[in-house]
N, C-alpha and C positions, 0 to 999 in steps of 0.2 A: 504494500499499500504506499502511496506517495506520502512524503513528509507533510504536505499541505493538508491532506485529509486527516492525518493523525492529529494535527493541531486543531483541525475542525471539530473532531469528536472528543478531544481530551477535556476532562473536567466537566462532562455533561451530567454526571450523577451527583446528587447531594447525599452525604452520609446520613443514614438513619439506622441505628442499631436496634435490633429487636431483642426483647427480653428472652432469656432462656426459659424453656419449659422443663418441668420435672421429667426424668428419664422414663420412658415407656409409658407415658400418659396416653389419653385417647388420641388418635391420630388427628392432627390439626389440618383442616382444610385451608389451602393456600388462597382460596377464593374468599375467605372471611376477613380479608384486609382490604381496605377501601382503595378503589380505583377512581380517579377523576379524569375526565376527558376534556380537552380543549376544544370548545365549539368554534372559537374564532380568536385571532390574535393579530397584532400589527402595531403601528404607530398612530396615535391620535393627531388632531390638528396641530397640537403643540409639539409633536414629535416624541411624545412619551410612549413607552411600551406598555401595551395593556393586553389582557387575555380575558376572555369570557368562558368560564369553565362550567361543566355540568356539576351536579350534586355528586358528593362522594357515594359510590355505589358498593354495596356488599352483596355477596352471593353470586354464583355463576349466572343465575337467571337474570339478575339486574345488570351485571357487568358486561355481558355478552349477548344481549337481546338483538335479534336481527331486525331492529327497527330503530328510528331515531338516531341519536349521535353515535351509539354503539354500532348501529347498523352501517354507518359510514366507515367505521373502523374495520368492520368485517368485509367491506367491499361492495355494499349494496349501493349503487349510484342513486337509487330512488330517494335516498335521504340526504342528498348533497346539500340541500338548502338548510339543513339543521346543523351543519358542522363545517369545519374549515376545509376538509379534504376527504376524499375517498381513498383509503389505503389498501385494504385487503389483508385478511389474517387477523389473528388475535394474539394476545400475550399478556404477561404480567412479570414484574421483577421486584425484588426487594433490594433497595440501596444499602450499601454497607454490609456488615456481617450479620448473618442470620445463625441462630443457635438451636434451631429445631432439632428434636431427636426423633420424632416420629411425625410424619406429615403425609398429606395426600394431595393429588391434583386430579381434575376431571378431564378426560378426553372424550369430546362429544361425538355423536354420530356425524358423518360428513367429513371427518378429519382426513386430510391427505398428507399432512406432515406434522410431527410433534417431536419436540426435543426439550428436556429439562437439563439445565446446565448450571455451572457456577465457576467461580474462580478460586484458586488456592496458590499460595507460594510454592515454588519448586521444592522438591524433596519433602513435601508434607504428606503424611499418611491420611487418607480419608476413605472409608469404606461404608457402603450402604447396601443393605438387603432390599431388594426391589421385587414386587410382584403385582401383576395386573389382575384386577378384579377381586383380590383378597389380601388380607394382611400377611406379611412375610412370617414364616415360622422361626426363622433363625434369629437368635439374640446374642450368640457368642461372637466376639471379634476374631478375625482371622489371625493365625500365627504369622510371624514374620516370613517364614518360608511359604506359607499358603499365599500371603499378600503378594509376594514376588511372582508366584505362579499365576495368580489372578491377573496381575499387571501385564505380564508377557503374553497371556493368551487372550486378553480382552479384545473384542471386535465390536466397536459401537455400530457398525453397519448392519450387523446381523442380530444384535442384542434385542431389539424390539420385536423382531419376528419370533424369537425364542420365548419372550414374555407372552406373545399372543398364543403360543402353543401351550402355555400353561406352566413354563419353568419359572422357578424362583432363582433370581440371579444376584450375585454380589458384584457390585460395580466399584471400582477403585480408582483413585487418582494415579495418573500415569507419570507424575512429576513434571508435567510439560506446561503447567499454568492453568489451562481450562480443564474441566472434568464433566464428562457426560454421566448423568445419573440414570438415564433411561434408554440410552442408545438413540438412534435416529430412525423415526418411523417415516418411511418413504412409501406412501400409500396412494399415489396419484392415480394409478390404474385401478385401485380397489378401495375407495374410501371406507372408513369404518361404518358398519351398518347399524351398530348400536353404541351408545356412550358407555364408558367404563371408567371407574376410578383406578389410578395407579398409586400404590402405597410404597413408602420409603421408611426404613428404619436405619438410623445411623449406628454402625457397629464400632467404628474407629474414627476419631476426629471430633473437634469441639465446635467449630464454626466454619462457615463457607460464605465467600464474598459474592455478591451480585447473584444470588439464587434466582433463577427465572425460567419461565416456560414460554415457548413460542410455538404457534400452530398456523397451519394453512388449511383452508377448507374448501370443499365443494359447496357453493353457496345454497343451491337448491336442496341438496341432501341435508345440509346443516339445518336450514329453516324448517324442513319437514320433521327432522329428529327433534329439534327444539320444541316444536309444537306438540310432539307426543311424549314429552318427558314429564314425569311427575316431580315437582320441586317442593321441598319442605319449607317450613316457616322462615328458616335462615336463608332461603334463596338457593340452596344447593340441591342437586339431584338426589333423590332418595333411593334410586335403583329401580323404581317402578316405571311402567309404561302406561300410556293411555291413548286415546284417539282425540286429537285436537282439544286437549284438556286446558291449554293456556288460551283461553278465549280473549278476544280483543281485536285488534286490527289484523288484517290479512297480510302476512309477509310474502315476499317472493318465494316461490317454490311450493306454495300451499300451506295449509295449516293455519293456526291463529296464535297470536302472542299478545301479552299484555305488558307494555313497557312500564317500568316502575313509576308509581304515582308520586307526584311531587307538587308542592305549591309554587306559585309564581314568586320569583325573587328579583325579577327585573325584565327589561326588554332590550333587544339588540337590533341593529339596522345592518342591512347587507352592504351598505356603503356609508362612508363618513362624509362624502361630499358629492354634488352633481354640478356640472357646468353647462350652461346654456349653449347649444350648438355642438356639444359632445355627443358621441355615440350612445353612451349610457343615459338613459332618460328616466329610470325608475328606481325605486327603493323598496325592499320588502322588510316588513317588520316581523320579529319572531319573539316568542316568549323565552324567558330564561328561568328554569331549564326547559328544553324543548318538550318535555312531557307535560308541562303545565299547560293550562287553558288561557289563551290570551283574551283579555277583556276587550271591549270596544275601544278603539283608538281615535283620537282627534289630532289635527295639526294646527299650529298657531297661525299659519297663513294658507288658508283653504283655497285662495286664488292662485297662488304660485304652485302648490302641490295639490292634485286632486286624486281621489281614491278611484282605483279601477274596480268598479262595483261587481263586474262579472267574475274576475279572478278572485276577489275577496270573498264572494258568496260561495264559489266552489271550494276554497280553502280558507275558512275564517281564522285559522291559526297562523296563517302567513299572508296577511292582506298586503296589497301592493298599492303604492301611490306613484303617480306619474307626473313629471314636470310640464307645466303649461308653458309652452314656448312663447305664447303671446305675452303673458304676464312677465315671463323671464326676460323679454326683450327690453323691459323698462328698468331692469337692475343696472345700477352704476357701481356697486361695490358688493363684496360678499355678504350674504344675508343668512343668518341662523334661523332655521325652522325647528320648532320644538314638537316632538311627538309625545302625547300623553295617553297612556294606556292604564286606566285605573289610577293607582297611586305611583306609578313609575313613569319616568320620562326618558327620552333619548334625543340627541341633537344631530341635525344635519346641516351642513353648510352648502348653500347654493351660490355658485359663482356666476358673475355676469358673462356675457358673450365675450369671447377674446381670451379667456382664461383656459380654454381647453388646450391640452398639449398632445403631441403625437410622439410615438416611440417605435423604433425598429431595432431588432437585435440580430447581429451576425455572429455565428459560432465559428471560432477559429481553433485549430488543433495543431500543436507543434510536433516536431519529430519524435518527442518522447510520449506523445498522446495527451499532453496537459492541455486543458481547455482554457481559452480566453474568450471573453464576450465583448463584442464591439457594439456599444449602445449608442444609437444616434437619436438625440432627444431635441424636439423643437417645442419651446414653450409658447403659449398663446401670446399674442401681441400686447394685450392689456397687461398681462403678467410681466412681460419684459419691460414695458414702459414704466411700471411701477418702481423699477430699479431695485437697488439693494443687493446684498450677497445671496449666493445660492449654495445650499449644502445638499450633497448626494449621499444617500445610504445604499449599501449592498448587504443584503441579509441572506443567509443560508438557513434552510429549514430541514431538519431531520424529523419527519412526521412521526406521530405517536405509533409504537409498535414496530418501527423500522429496526430497532436493535433490542428490545426489551423495555424501552421507554414507555411509561404510561401517560406522558404528556409530550407535546411537541417541544423540540429543542431548537432554540434560535441562536445563531451565531452571526457576527458582523465582521465584514472585511474592512478593517480600518487602518489608518496610518498611525504609527507610533511616533515617539519624540524624535526618532531618527529618520522619519519620513519613509519608513519601510512598511510595506503592507503585511498584515497577518490577521488570521481569524481569531476573534475574541468574543466573549459574552458581555452583555450589558449588566454589570453587577450593581450599579447605582442608577437612580432615575435621572440620568444625564445623557440623553441621546447624543449631544455634541461630542462625547468622549469616544463615540464609535463611528464618527463620520468617515466615509470613504474619501471624499474630496470636498473642498470648500473653495469657491471662487468669489473673491470679494466684490468685483464689479465686472460681470460678464459684458463683453462687447457685442454679443450677438444673442439672438433668441434661440439659435441652434448650437449644440455642442456635441462632440463625439468623445465618448469615454471608453477606454480600453480597460477591461476588468480581468485580470489574470487570476484564475480561481486556484491554481496551484495543485490541482488534482485532475486525473483523467475521468472520462465518462465511465470506463470499466470499473474504476475504484469507487465511483460515487453511486452507481446504479444500485448495488445491493442495499444501500442505505436509503434509497429513494430521495436523494437530496434534491431540493428545489432552490432556486436562486430568485430572490425577490429584489425589487428596485423601487426607490422613492426619492423624492427631493422636497426641499422647502425653499421657497423663493422669498424675495423681499417682502411680499404681502404677508408673511408669517404663516401661511397656510401649508400644511403637509399634503403632498400629492403622492398617493400610493399607486404605483403603476402595476403592482401585482407581480405574478411570476414572469420572469424573463428567460428562464431555462429550467428544464425538468430532465434530470439524468436518466429517467426511465422512458422518455419520449424517443422518437425515431430520429430526431435531428442530431 
């Protein structure tokens, strides 16, 4: 992996140590620890980083429902309006060191890939007894000689198929850094037909770093299996089956599901600003969390923004307002419109004609495969005439579940004190500290920026890295231009 990508992902996890549990207690479900999804994130009009999160979710049923925000994570494009991006697959991880002695994870019907892993220092002994569908029988730690035999004969490529055949295995650390606790289930041609728990008992070793599981699924088979799964009061599967017992909305692939109920905690907008004359002319209002019911909404300027009554009637939980071009033609300066939905509000900035900007991106690859982006930006004439400095930001996004992350991870390509570019995170609410480039007095409304990413498409694609671009002009408004490169796209 290229050095630039290593810098990109370094430091992405925040330490969170979990308390040890008594030896050989009831097997702990790894799904009984909260997962929070990022519905949207970006920079606001003042350039401050913000995120809109889902409620913390407990239990497999709530964490991985094939609807709403979690449906986006699982790859269902039908729910794109409720989340930041559609990613595909699911997963969980524990930051820092975990000291579970007996634990379990659920592998649902429709799974095409599963792996539970962790990290350990080299030359550290760690052994777990593993069994699929039942708790392991073994409680004794392996002797030193047995441990070495297990280590030399261990094959992670075949381990899961042996578990499926009913074997109980002892998985050990091979002294290489990573450790596989389950083997790798590669079931693309034959997805699991029924969900099963996989159980782990630690025989040797005290703690493990970044314990986490990652799955890939056949979406149709997963949604059908989910609808036919009996869940307990804690949200975890009980082992029973039913016929469409999870009643509620109809997911892709058939069956019915009920997303976790939750009260309204806020409202969000699909855009932070609109410009008269630009291609984007509408904004969608959504409840926070997405599972809540959105009350009736009003706007502070019903002449400038008018509700699309047809779309809003078809989907009252995602009403749409459209910009009135005739009223917008009278604007001479940016105007803030306030949406009020019940007791919650959200602001939208409407810019006058001439503030719209255009952007094109060219992808360049050097002899080593490293990608650079040549961005050609032309700001609107009114924005240029307003004068003042211009600041440009380049942000990289590793989406949720791309590595074990349960939230999106943002990085910024910024210049340091030596004027050298490098990837960094925004640790303080000071976006100016991660500016890609600052121009004190642009002489033209058009500018070309060369953005060297420092890594190749091949290195970036497994992490599903996206590059975002935005700028702030002399008017003080932040202009988010969105994704300018996607490592998984065909470009």
